[in-house]
C-alpha positions as a LaTeX table, in Angstrom:
\begin{tabular}{lrrr}
\hline
Residue & $x$ (\AA) & $y$ (\AA) & $z$ (\AA) \\
\hline
Unk1 & 0.00 & 0.00 & 0.00 \\
Unk2 & 1.47 & 3.34 & $-1.12$ \\
Unk3 & 0.75 & 6.82 & 0.20 \\
Unk4 & 1.51 & 10.50 & $-0.44$ \\
Unk5 & 4.92 & 10.23 & 1.25 \\
Unk6 & 5.87 & 7.50 & $-1.24$ \\
Unk7 & 4.77 & 9.70 & $-4.15$ \\
Unk8 & 6.90 & 12.55 & $-2.81$ \\
Unk9 & 9.97 & 10.38 & $-2.24$ \\
Unk10 & 9.76 & 8.75 & $-5.69$ \\
Unk11 & 9.08 & 11.99 & $-7.57$ \\
Unk12 & 11.84 & 13.96 & $-5.86$ \\
Unk13 & 14.37 & 11.21 & $-6.65$ \\
Unk14 & 13.90 & 11.88 & $-10.39$ \\
Unk15 & 16.13 & 14.45 & $-12.13$ \\
Unk16 & 15.11 & 18.11 & $-12.32$ \\
Unk17 & 11.81 & 17.62 & $-10.49$ \\
Unk18 & 10.28 & 20.59 & $-8.72$ \\
Unk19 & 7.58 & 20.35 & $-6.07$ \\
Unk20 & 5.00 & 23.11 & $-6.39$ \\
Unk21 & 3.62 & 24.51 & $-3.14$ \\
Unk22 & 0.10 & 23.13 & $-2.76$ \\
Unk23 & $-2.32$ & 21.70 & $-0.23$ \\
Unk24 & $-1.23$ & 18.20 & $-1.24$ \\
Unk25 & 1.55 & 17.24 & $-3.63$ \\
Unk26 & 2.30 & 18.59 & $-7.10$ \\
Unk27 & 5.41 & 17.63 & $-9.08$ \\
Unk28 & 6.72 & 19.03 & $-12.33$ \\
Unk29 & 9.62 & 18.61 & $-14.69$ \\
Unk30 & 10.42 & 21.35 & $-17.22$ \\
Unk31 & 7.30 & 23.21 & $-16.00$ \\
Unk32 & 5.08 & 20.24 & $-16.93$ \\
Unk33 & 3.04 & 18.42 & $-14.32$ \\
Unk34 & 3.39 & 14.66 & $-14.18$ \\
Unk35 & 1.84 & 13.69 & $-10.80$ \\
Unk36 & $-0.27$ & 15.65 & $-8.31$ \\
Unk37 & $-2.97$ & 15.29 & $-5.65$ \\
Unk38 & $-6.50$ & 14.83 & $-6.91$ \\
Unk39 & $-8.58$ & 18.00 & $-6.55$ \\
Unk40 & $-11.99$ & 16.43 & $-5.96$ \\
Unk41 & $-14.89$ & 18.62 & $-7.00$ \\
Unk42 & $-18.48$ & 17.97 & $-6.01$ \\
Unk43 & $-21.34$ & 20.22 & $-7.10$ \\
Unk44 & $-22.22$ & 22.79 & $-4.46$ \\
Unk45 & $-19.21$ & 21.94 & $-2.27$ \\
Unk46 & $-15.72$ & 23.36 & $-1.97$ \\
Unk47 & $-12.90$ & 21.53 & $-3.74$ \\
Unk48 & $-11.11$ & 18.95 & $-1.57$ \\
Unk49 & $-7.48$ & 18.02 & $-2.20$ \\
Unk50 & $-7.22$ & 14.22 & $-1.91$ \\
Unk51 & $-3.70$ & 13.08 & $-1.05$ \\
Unk52 & $-4.86$ & 9.46 & $-1.11$ \\
Unk53 & $-5.41$ & 9.76 & $-4.86$ \\
Unk54 & $-2.75$ & 10.74 & $-7.39$ \\
Unk55 & $-3.42$ & 12.23 & $-10.82$ \\
Unk56 & $-0.91$ & 10.78 & $-13.29$ \\
Unk57 & 0.01 & 11.88 & $-16.78$ \\
Unk58 & $-0.26$ & 8.81 & $-19.05$ \\
Unk59 & 0.61 & 10.17 & $-22.49$ \\
Unk60 & $-2.38$ & 9.31 & $-24.62$ \\
Unk61 & $-5.96$ & 8.09 & $-24.69$ \\
Unk62 & $-4.98$ & 4.50 & $-25.54$ \\
Unk63 & $-2.83$ & 4.17 & $-22.42$ \\
Unk64 & $-5.53$ & 5.86 & $-20.34$ \\
Unk65 & $-8.18$ & 3.41 & $-21.53$ \\
Unk66 & $-5.87$ & 0.42 & $-21.02$ \\
Unk67 & $-5.35$ & 1.38 & $-17.37$ \\
Unk68 & $-9.01$ & 2.21 & $-16.73$ \\
Unk69 & $-10.29$ & $-1.01$ & $-18.30$ \\
Unk70 & $-7.48$ & $-3.27$ & $-17.12$ \\
Unk71 & $-7.35$ & $-2.18$ & $-13.49$ \\
Unk72 & $-10.61$ & $-0.46$ & $-12.54$ \\
Unk73 & $-9.96$ & $-1.07$ & $-8.84$ \\
Unk74 & $-6.83$ & 1.12 & $-9.06$ \\
Unk75 & $-7.57$ & 3.69 & $-11.75$ \\
Unk76 & $-10.52$ & 5.94 & $-12.51$ \\
Unk77 & $-11.42$ & 9.16 & $-14.24$ \\
Unk78 & $-14.12$ & 11.80 & $-13.98$ \\
Unk79 & $-15.99$ & 13.88 & $-16.57$ \\
Unk80 & $-13.66$ & 16.83 & $-15.89$ \\
Unk81 & $-10.73$ & 14.77 & $-17.15$ \\
Unk82 & $-12.36$ & 13.60 & $-20.40$ \\
Unk83 & $-10.08$ & 14.27 & $-23.33$ \\
Unk84 & $-6.99$ & 14.64 & $-21.14$ \\
Unk85 & $-4.22$ & 12.00 & $-20.94$ \\
Unk86 & $-4.62$ & 11.71 & $-17.17$ \\
Unk87 & $-5.86$ & 9.03 & $-14.78$ \\
Unk88 & $-6.53$ & 9.02 & $-11.08$ \\
Unk89 & $-4.78$ & 6.34 & $-9.03$ \\
Unk90 & $-6.02$ & 5.07 & $-5.66$ \\
Unk91 & $-2.72$ & 4.95 & $-3.79$ \\
Unk92 & $-3.94$ & 2.37 & $-1.26$ \\
Unk93 & $-4.43$ & $-0.08$ & $-4.15$ \\
Unk94 & $-0.79$ & $-0.17$ & $-5.34$ \\
Unk95 & 2.48 & $-1.19$ & $-3.80$ \\
Unk96 & 5.50 & 1.11 & $-3.80$ \\
Unk97 & 7.23 & $-0.67$ & $-6.69$ \\
Unk98 & 4.22 & $-0.27$ & $-8.97$ \\
Unk99 & 3.89 & 3.35 & $-7.88$ \\
Unk100 & 7.56 & 3.91 & $-8.75$ \\
Unk101 & 6.94 & 2.48 & $-12.22$ \\
Unk102 & 3.89 & 4.68 & $-12.81$ \\
Unk103 & 5.46 & 7.91 & $-11.51$ \\
Unk104 & 8.68 & 7.27 & $-13.46$ \\
Unk105 & 6.73 & 6.61 & $-16.66$ \\
Unk106 & 4.77 & 9.84 & $-16.15$ \\
Unk107 & 8.03 & 11.74 & $-15.60$ \\
Unk108 & 9.56 & 10.22 & $-18.78$ \\
Unk109 & 6.62 & 11.38 & $-20.86$ \\
Unk110 & 6.89 & 14.96 & $-19.60$ \\
Unk111 & 10.65 & 15.40 & $-19.27$ \\
Unk112 & 12.76 & 16.81 & $-22.13$ \\
Unk113 & 14.40 & 14.11 & $-24.25$ \\
Unk114 & 17.89 & 15.07 & $-23.01$ \\
Unk115 & 16.90 & 14.26 & $-19.40$ \\
Unk116 & 15.24 & 10.99 & $-20.31$ \\
Unk117 & 18.22 & 9.75 & $-22.34$ \\
Unk118 & 20.49 & 10.36 & $-19.33$ \\
Unk119 & 18.41 & 7.98 & $-17.19$ \\
\hline
\end{tabular}
């Protein structure tokens, strides 16, 4: 079972990652977000930052659909994320090694090619 501290530790171990000041966690490389806390929005209620759920950049719609259909207990999306290459991950449903894989993949897709080739 992974948590927000694991996300932070994994993300900050990657090259040139910056943590943006936020209520939860928010990590970027080259000014591009690759993993952050889920800002849950419910009609008529204030937004709630969920640090038990990570939003991950996945690159494209095909990868997004593969994760959503293949592992619905771990991944989900909401109408506000339709058309975006992002999925939400329930951190309690993954171990740290799988989280490392997912966060590293998200970083690779957002990092400049020169950084990725050095890794």
